[in-house]
NUMIVEX-515081 format. One line per 4 residues: for each residue x, y, z of C-alpha. Coordinates in nm, 4 decimals. Example, Ala and Ser with C-alpha at 12.3 -4.5 7.8 and 13.67 -1.06 7.14 Angstrom:
1.2300 -0.4500 0.7800 | 1.3670 -0.1060 0.7140
This chain:
-3.0492 -11.5362 9.6367 | -2.6708 -11.5185 9.6600 | -2.6469 -11.8634 9.5041 | -2.8543 -11.7515 9.2064
-2.6197 -11.4568 9.1430 | -2.3191 -11.6868 9.1363 | -2.4953 -11.9142 8.8858 | -2.5748 -11.6186 8.6710
-2.2118 -11.5015 8.6709 | -2.0878 -11.8451 8.5717 | -2.3377 -11.8563 8.2912 | -2.2288 -11.5218 8.1574
-1.8620 -11.6293 8.1660 | -1.9370 -11.9495 7.9756 | -2.1336 -11.7588 7.7138 | -1.8375 -11.5144 7.6682
-1.5922 -11.7983 7.6242 | -1.8216 -11.9634 7.3737 | -1.8605 -11.6470 7.1744 | -1.4818 -11.5834 7.1746
-1.4100 -11.9322 7.0502 | -1.6931 -11.9265 6.8045 | -1.5813 -11.5918 6.6400 | -1.2191 -11.6980 6.5631
-1.1635 -11.7577 6.1901 | -0.8495 -11.8743 5.9992 | -0.6961 -11.6140 5.7463 | -0.5802 -11.6853 5.3945
-0.1977 -11.6594 5.3420 | -0.0729 -11.3431 5.1618 | -0.0149 -11.3809 4.7866 | 0.3554 -11.3951 4.6931
0.5030 -11.0731 4.5513 | 0.4882 -11.0578 4.1752 | 0.8195 -10.9382 4.0364 | 0.8285 -10.6343 3.8089
0.8859 -10.6323 3.4366 | 1.1303 -10.4065 3.2434 | 1.1373 -10.2784 2.8871 | 1.3993 -10.0775 2.7003
1.3300 -9.8430 2.4082 | 1.4389 -9.9430 2.0591 | 1.6846 -9.6526 2.0379 | 1.9486 -9.7263 1.9287
1.8447 -10.0136 1.7063 | 1.9898 -10.3477 1.8116 | 2.3079 -10.4240 1.6213 | 2.3689 -10.0615 1.5233
2.7242 -9.9174 1.5236 | 2.7479 -9.5812 1.6970 | 2.9879 -9.3683 1.8980 | 3.0621 -9.4354 2.2639
2.8319 -9.1724 2.4140 | 2.4843 -9.3306 2.4122 | 2.1491 -9.2216 2.5582 | 1.9216 -9.5107 2.6578
1.5572 -9.5079 2.7743 | 1.3725 -9.7742 2.9746 | 1.0561 -9.8295 3.1740 | 0.9110 -10.0766 3.4246
0.5746 -10.2047 3.5487 | 0.4556 -10.4010 3.8502 | 0.1111 -10.5657 3.8586 | 0.0816 -10.5826 4.2371
0.2693 -10.2698 4.3396 | 0.4880 -10.0079 4.1821 | 0.8419 -9.9629 4.0535 | 1.0718 -9.7639 4.2859
1.4109 -9.7847 4.1113 | 1.6213 -9.9498 3.8430 | 1.9579 -10.1175 3.8188 | 2.1729 -10.1211 3.5077
2.5121 -10.2411 3.3955 | 2.6902 -10.3184 3.0724 | 2.9452 -10.5653 2.9426 | 3.1949 -10.4586 2.6757
3.3526 -10.7172 2.4455 | 3.6664 -10.5878 2.2716 | 3.6400 -10.7540 1.9336 | 4.0021 -10.6945 1.8303
4.1788 -10.7369 2.1621 | 3.9508 -11.0248 2.2637 | 3.9014 -10.9272 2.6286 | 3.5947 -10.8199 2.8253
3.5044 -10.5386 3.0636 | 3.2124 -10.5907 3.3067 | 3.0800 -10.2941 3.5007 | 2.9107 -10.3100 3.8418
2.5351 -10.2688 3.8764 | 2.4308 -9.9049 3.9211 | 2.1062 -9.8111 4.1001 | 1.9046 -9.5144 3.9752
1.5506 -9.3774 3.9892 | 1.5833 -9.2344 3.6385 | 1.4278 -9.3840 3.3265 | 1.6868 -9.2363 3.0931
2.0630 -9.2135 3.1124 | 2.3470 -9.0993 2.8886 | 2.6361 -9.3407 2.9326 | 2.9917 -9.3231 2.8061
3.0506 -9.6851 2.7095 | 3.4026 -9.8168 2.7459 | 3.5291 -9.8186 2.3871 | 3.9055 -9.8529 2.3871
3.9155 -10.1120 2.1056 | 3.8723 -10.0404 1.7362 | 3.5272 -10.2039 1.7548 | 3.3416 -10.2826 2.0781
3.0322 -10.4984 2.1301 | 2.8114 -10.3540 2.4077 | 2.5647 -10.5696 2.6033 | 2.3451 -10.3432 2.8200
2.1071 -10.4751 3.0892 | 1.8482 -10.2902 3.2979 | 1.6018 -10.4283 3.5549 | 1.3207 -10.2693 3.7539
1.2918 -10.2904 4.1348 | 0.9459 -10.2881 4.2965 | 0.8217 -10.1471 4.6256 | 0.9015 -10.4699 4.8083
1.2575 -10.4855 4.6795 | 1.1858 -10.7463 4.4180 | 1.4005 -10.7319 4.1046 | 1.3069 -10.8270 3.7507
1.4710 -11.1707 3.7042 | 1.4972 -11.1165 3.3277 | 1.6543 -10.7743 3.2704 | 1.5784 -10.5886 2.9490
1.8724 -10.6046 2.7079 | 2.0074 -10.3717 2.4422 | 2.3018 -10.4753 2.2221 | 2.4979 -10.2596 1.9787
2.8498 -10.1771 1.8659 | 3.0628 -9.8689 1.9433 | 3.3638 -9.7437 1.7530 | 3.6880 -9.6524 1.9260
3.6707 -9.3433 2.1446 | 3.9903 -9.1389 2.1710 | 4.0716 -8.9789 2.5031 | 4.1499 -8.6082 2.5176
4.5062 -8.4873 2.5719 | 4.5526 -8.2345 2.8499 | 4.8257 -7.9718 2.8799 | 4.9130 -7.7015 3.1324
4.9935 -7.3547 2.9986 | 5.1069 -7.1990 3.3245 | 5.2807 -7.2126 3.5615 | 5.5905 -7.3522 3.3965
5.7795 -7.6564 3.5184 | 5.9780 -7.5762 3.8357 | 5.8573 -7.2148 3.8307 | 5.9010 -7.0436 4.1667
5.6022 -6.8567 4.3042 | 5.5018 -6.6778 4.6196 | 5.2337 -6.8286 4.8388 | 5.0609 -6.6789 5.1414
4.8955 -6.8710 5.4274 | 4.5637 -6.7049 5.3412 | 4.4176 -6.5130 5.0485 | 4.3978 -6.1326 5.0417
4.2304 -5.8640 4.8304 | 4.5310 -5.8720 4.5974 | 4.6548 -6.2304 4.6255 | 4.3773 -6.4793 4.5552
4.5891 -6.7919 4.5081 | 4.8058 -6.9748 4.2544 | 4.6618 -6.9398 3.9034 | 4.6767 -7.2484 3.6832
4.5884 -7.2186 3.3129 | 4.5326 -7.5332 3.1052 | 4.3817 -7.6665 2.7838 | 4.3386 -7.9843 2.5791
4.3089 -8.1493 2.2396 | 4.0398 -8.4019 2.1434 | 4.0419 -8.5471 1.7931 | 3.6949 -8.7069 1.8040
3.4943 -8.4905 2.0376 | 3.4769 -8.1810 2.2502 | 3.6221 -8.1305 2.5959 | 3.3483 -8.0243 2.8360
3.5127 -8.0422 3.1770 | 3.8484 -8.0348 3.3550 | 3.9549 -8.1867 3.6821 | 4.2513 -8.0856 3.8936
4.4249 -8.2231 4.1984 | 4.7106 -8.0865 4.4100 | 4.9851 -8.2970 4.5668 | 4.7818 -8.6126 4.5024
4.5344 -8.5181 4.7742 | 4.1677 -8.6212 4.7734 | 3.9300 -8.6430 4.4795 | 3.9466 -8.4472 4.1563
3.7868 -8.1025 4.1576 | 3.5856 -8.0548 3.8376 | 3.5089 -7.7305 3.6546 | 3.4204 -7.6127 3.3049
3.6707 -7.3259 3.2909 | 4.0289 -7.3507 3.1615 | 4.1712 -7.1749 3.4655 | 4.1724 -7.2604 3.8343
4.2914 -7.0508 4.1270 | 4.4390 -7.2765 4.3946 | 4.4048 -7.1528 4.7506 | 4.6595 -7.2343 5.0249
4.4394 -7.5000 5.1901 | 4.4574 -7.7097 4.8706 | 4.8342 -7.7626 4.9052 | 5.0033 -8.0148 5.1304
5.2008 -7.8682 5.4192 | 5.4516 -7.7152 5.4441 | 5.3567 -7.4482 5.1905 | 5.7184 -7.3540 5.1249
5.8653 -7.6238 4.9037 | 5.7921 -7.8339 4.5948 | 5.4341 -7.9155 4.4938 | 5.2719 -8.1040 4.2041
4.9562 -7.9997 4.0188 | 4.7658 -8.2483 3.8008 | 4.4975 -8.1625 3.5435 | 4.2786 -8.3967 3.3357
4.0276 -8.3236 3.0603 | 3.6936 -8.4987 3.0092 | 3.5274 -8.4928 2.6663 | 3.1621 -8.5065 2.5602
3.1811 -8.8859 2.5339 | 3.2609 -8.8991 2.9042 | 3.6189 -9.0131 2.8460 | 3.8831 -8.8772 3.0831
4.2443 -8.8327 2.9780 | 4.4169 -9.1399 3.1279 | 4.7483 -8.9527 3.1664 | 4.7010 -8.6258 3.3585
4.9092 -8.3250 3.2660 | 5.1395 -8.2430 3.5564 | 5.3565 -7.9502 3.6559 | 5.5932 -7.9226 3.9472
5.6227 -7.5806 4.1086 | 5.8310 -7.4382 4.3922 | 5.6425 -7.2220 4.6415 | 5.7900 -6.9773 4.8883
5.6103 -6.8042 5.1712 | 5.7768 -6.4593 5.2016 | 5.9524 -6.3918 5.5307 | 6.0509 -6.0236 5.4849
6.3288 -6.0727 5.7386 | 6.5622 -5.8278 5.5600 | 6.5122 -5.4607 5.4803 | 6.6295 -5.3428 5.1369
6.7149 -5.5012 4.8020 | 6.8291 -5.2693 4.5231 | 6.8028 -5.3813 4.1618 | 7.0402 -5.1670 3.9581
6.9186 -5.1371 3.5995 | 7.1152 -4.8207 3.5239 | 7.3385 -4.8410 3.2173 | 7.6599 -4.6547 3.2766
7.8260 -4.4686 2.9883 | 7.7137 -4.2052 2.7397 | 7.3465 -4.2630 2.8217 | 7.4130 -4.1761 3.1868
7.5788 -3.8346 3.1668 | 7.8256 -3.7675 3.4461 | 7.8277 -4.1285 3.5742 | 8.0510 -4.3466 3.3645
8.1155 -4.6383 3.6026 | 7.9025 -4.8860 3.7885 | 8.0980 -4.8102 4.1057 | 7.9871 -4.4450 4.0927
7.6199 -4.5376 4.0648 | 7.6439 -4.8069 4.3347 | 7.8191 -4.5652 4.5683 | 7.5437 -4.3048 4.5246
7.2607 -4.5460 4.6094 | 7.4506 -4.7218 4.8883 | 7.5042 -4.3853 5.0539 | 7.1326 -4.3036 5.0283
6.9717 -4.6323 5.1345 | 7.2380 -4.8568 5.2915 | 7.0814 -5.1663 5.1270 | 7.1261 -5.5225 5.2512
7.1910 -5.6347 4.8925 | 7.2439 -5.4766 4.5485 | 7.1964 -5.6816 4.2316 | 7.3086 -5.5648 3.8882
7.0292 -5.6536 3.6483 | 7.2569 -5.6764 3.3426 | 7.5031 -5.9192 3.5021 | 7.2870 -6.1211 3.7415
6.9266 -6.0876 3.6220 | 6.6432 -6.1121 3.8728 | 6.6746 -6.3004 4.2014 | 6.4514 -6.6053 4.2575
6.1443 -6.5699 4.4781 | 6.3039 -6.7324 4.7825 | 6.5572 -6.4482 4.7811 | 6.3257 -6.1652 4.6766
6.0685 -6.2650 4.9388 | 6.3125 -6.1972 5.2209 | 6.3197 -5.8211 5.1537 | 6.0587 -5.5768 5.2822
6.1517 -5.3086 5.0275 | 6.2604 -5.3360 4.6634 | 6.4247 -5.0278 4.5120 | 6.4586 -5.0425 4.1320
6.6376 -4.7638 3.9447 | 6.6905 -4.7134 3.5704 | 6.8682 -4.3799 3.5575 | 6.9854 -4.3537 3.1977
6.8190 -4.1384 2.9363 | 6.6562 -4.3913 2.7115 | 6.2961 -4.4556 2.6142 | 6.2955 -4.8157 2.7250
6.4058 -5.0044 3.0348 | 6.3842 -5.3769 3.0987 | 6.1601 -5.3211 3.3961 | 5.8725 -5.2940 3.1477
5.9275 -5.6612 3.0631 | 5.9248 -5.7673 3.4275 | 5.5738 -5.6605 3.5221 | 5.4633 -6.0077 3.6304
5.7658 -6.0397 3.8567 | 5.6831 -5.7066 4.0216 | 5.3139 -5.7950 4.0498 | 5.3939 -6.1191 4.2335
5.6144 -5.9317 4.4796 | 5.3508 -5.6655 4.5438 | 5.0678 -5.9153 4.5819 | 5.2793 -6.1014 4.8353
5.3012 -5.7827 5.0441 | 5.6288 -5.6283 4.9286 | 5.6983 -5.2545 4.9039 | 5.8446 -5.0868 4.5974
6.0349 -4.7715 4.4987 | 6.0710 -4.7041 4.1251 | 6.2832 -4.4263 3.9816 | 6.4324 -4.3570 3.6445
6.4556 -4.1573 3.3299 | 6.1447 -4.2172 3.1179 | 6.0546 -4.5150 3.3356 | 5.6801 -4.4752 3.2771
5.7453 -4.5059 2.9034 | 5.8892 -4.8538 2.9669 | 5.5461 -4.9872 3.0604 | 5.3708 -4.8463 2.7522
5.6211 -4.8290 2.4670 | 5.3686 -4.7706 2.1905 | 5.1962 -4.4732 2.3507 | 5.2820 -4.1096 2.2971
5.2464 -3.8426 2.5635 | 5.0227 -3.7132 2.7073 | 4.8570 -4.0450 2.7875 | 4.5619 -4.1783 2.9892
4.5851 -4.5393 3.1047 | 4.3137 -4.8047 3.1129 | 4.2029 -4.9130 3.4583 | 4.3170 -5.2727 3.3930
4.6692 -5.1675 3.2878 | 4.9708 -5.2271 3.5092 | 5.0345 -4.8534 3.5363 | 4.6842 -4.7813 3.6578
4.6027 -5.0918 3.8598 | 4.9354 -5.1344 4.0395 | 5.1362 -4.8122 4.0103 | 4.8186 -4.6031 4.0380
4.9156 -4.3754 3.7510 | 4.5951 -4.2666 3.5778 | 4.7761 -4.0539 3.3199 | 5.1179 -3.9094 3.2419
5.3031 -3.6552 3.0312 | 5.6712 -3.6000 2.9589 | 5.8727 -3.2799 2.9429 | 6.0550 -3.1991 2.6153
6.3718 -3.3840 2.5135 | 6.5706 -3.0635 2.4545 | 6.6439 -2.7700 2.6845 | 6.5612 -2.9400 3.0148
6.2638 -2.7756 3.1825 | 6.2984 -2.9551 3.5184 | 6.5141 -2.7616 3.7648 | 6.3879 -2.8826 4.1030
6.0890 -3.0366 4.2798 | 5.8855 -2.9028 4.5665 | 5.8337 -3.1586 4.8409 | 5.4898 -3.2402 4.9780
5.3573 -3.4572 5.2649 | 5.6771 -3.4324 5.4667 | 5.9252 -3.4680 5.1795 | 6.2034 -3.2061 5.1457
6.2543 -2.9840 4.8417 | 6.5154 -3.1236 4.6046 | 6.7335 -2.9591 4.3371 | 6.9578 -3.0851 4.0610
7.3215 -3.1571 4.1360 | 7.4922 -2.8616 3.9684 | 7.8322 -3.0282 4.0014 | 7.7426 -3.2744 3.7231
7.8913 -3.0779 3.4367 | 7.7218 -3.2856 3.1661 | 7.3822 -3.1534 3.2805 | 7.4901 -2.8027 3.1855
7.5509 -2.8991 2.8216 | 7.3243 -2.9965 2.5288 | 7.0495 -3.1103 2.5432 | 6.9923 -3.0315 2.9131
7.1240 -2.6783 2.9519 | 7.1069 -2.6867 3.3295 | 6.7822 -2.8858 3.3664 | 6.6564 -3.2419 3.3172
6.4739 -3.3460 3.0008 | 6.2089 -3.6181 2.9675 | 6.0732 -3.5893 3.3202 | 5.7262 -3.7359 3.3787
5.4388 -3.5556 3.5375 | 5.1767 -3.7890 3.6811 | 4.8010 -3.7894 3.7172 | 4.7679 -3.9917 4.0367
4.5009 -4.2522 4.1029 | 4.3056 -4.3325 4.4181 | 4.4742 -4.3744 4.7573 | 4.7850 -4.1842 4.6485
4.9679 -3.8841 4.7882 | 5.1697 -3.6385 4.5852 | 5.5191 -3.6151 4.7320 | 5.6874 -3.3966 4.4664
5.5746 -3.1284 4.2226 | 5.7591 -3.0279 3.9049 | 5.9336 -2.6888 3.9190 | 6.0427 -2.5334 3.5895
6.3739 -2.3695 3.5091 | 6.3518 -1.9883 3.5043 | 6.4128 -1.9772 3.1292 | 6.1341 -2.2241 3.0497
5.8846 -2.0911 2.7946 | 5.5348 -2.0017 2.9026 | 5.3897 -2.2799 2.6834 | 5.5953 -2.5466 2.8603
5.5461 -2.3879 3.1997 | 5.1664 -2.3905 3.1615 | 5.1710 -2.7681 3.1156 | 5.4345 -2.8782 3.3684
5.4760 -2.6189 3.6411 | 5.3738 -2.7490 3.9844 | 5.2304 -3.0726 3.8488 | 5.2909 -3.4017 4.0391
5.6162 -3.5725 3.9381 | 5.6418 -3.8275 4.2220 | 5.3652 -4.0071 4.4113 | 5.3212 -4.2479 4.6989
5.0491 -4.5161 4.6982 | 4.9297 -4.6508 5.0315 | 4.7585 -4.9850 4.9819 | 4.5964 -5.2604 5.1840
4.8664 -5.5115 5.0835 | 5.1552 -5.3081 4.9416 | 5.2980 -4.9538 4.9195 | 5.4688 -4.7884 4.6217
5.6699 -4.4725 4.5641 | 5.7136 -4.3756 4.1987 | 5.9482 -4.1022 4.0767 | 5.9048 -3.9523 3.7313
6.2705 -3.8456 3.7284 | 6.6101 -4.0105 3.7968 | 6.7181 -3.9769 4.1595 | 7.0797 -4.0054 4.0459
7.0885 -3.6363 3.9433 | 6.9540 -3.4890 4.2668 | 7.1822 -3.2918 4.4989 | 7.3348 -3.5619 4.7244
7.2576 -3.3874 5.0541 | 6.8947 -3.3270 4.9597 | 6.8679 -3.6779 4.8117 | 6.9822 -3.8172 5.1471
6.7049 -3.6310 5.3290 | 6.4575 -3.7602 5.0723 | 6.5876 -4.1179 5.1161 | 6.5479 -4.0916 5.4929
6.1840 -3.9930 5.4452 | 6.1271 -4.2843 5.2038 | 6.2648 -4.5310 5.4585 | 6.0600 -4.3712 5.7349
5.7427 -4.4206 5.5292 | 5.8109 -4.7699 5.3966 | 6.0060 -4.9548 5.6660
């Protein structure tokens, strides 16, 4: 019985082997991949002469699969110069492309090729061809409006609410097209940054280190034919990171003489302010002009006075200079006769200022008025927020004569803006008429602005004519608040 089982097992094994061998069949080899075919639309017509910015359309088919991508290139033959430009193959999954063909010669013959790629990576061995001519394309010319060559500017290690970076304004000319994009680069670093606007704000991280020193900005324009200005516009600038390692700089814009009654020499005016503030440096605006940024940026506090009775001071022309200093974190004291008028020469008082104006945005003066030019109504000012009362210096004999008659004329009252404190209020002379008194009495005539980046104190009257002892107390309070 056991022997029969063994015979049965052997039989079953032989049958299995037979079946396994008998069911094995040979397979037919896979058909070779059929390469795709490519066609290009008849736009533009072969042999046509057009401009350099050309839109081409193509398509592909594959009988045993599907098209996954395309490659294209073009060859430019300069017919006048006699040389040739061959571009590299470009891969795309698009079936249409607008190409700026190289067209630097007067007439250029363009040979365009495109080939389809199938799902197995096979490429059309006979690319579709389009041939046409392009006329010369002129590159745009780029220029930089600001900053100026070798202009000195403040820079901070990081942006703030007030200082957002270095502003660069530029433009271009293009005789055969339209500029659609600009690229800029700083200190030759990295790739071009492209934008459609004509202004860029460069942040500190875009400049090479150290920030303090000379830097170069390049700008190029690209027109609607895709041509980029081959010669970038460049400007070299000098940046200075403020150190504020000194205390006080005084800019003296007071004109001595008949316009400054009672003070006929520069030495008298300098002595008065030196006694009040003990500055590190005093600069006479009329002899030395404004200091460069690497000097200005060393001072924590700038005091600018224009204490002569005139309706215009040069400080009104130096707004940008002051703005740069404030944005960099400086502190400012402004005083003078009719100094508010200097920033808005065409306006008559009373006046309300637009929110974007320098007076409103930076000095935080929303509105202002000015006391009459004859029979001075201003006799003294009542101090507020820790500031002492101040009176006119009665020893200045010229103040007792026409047109002052014992008071100051042309003193500004101020409508303060946000984040300001009134530090002085206008007090009328006893003989002032009720009409004048109703407008000026007890109105703000000096304010202090406390900001996130800078502080300002603005006086609507000339400090020069305040009683020296009281002016010294006032100066001490200014320094206590600002230093």
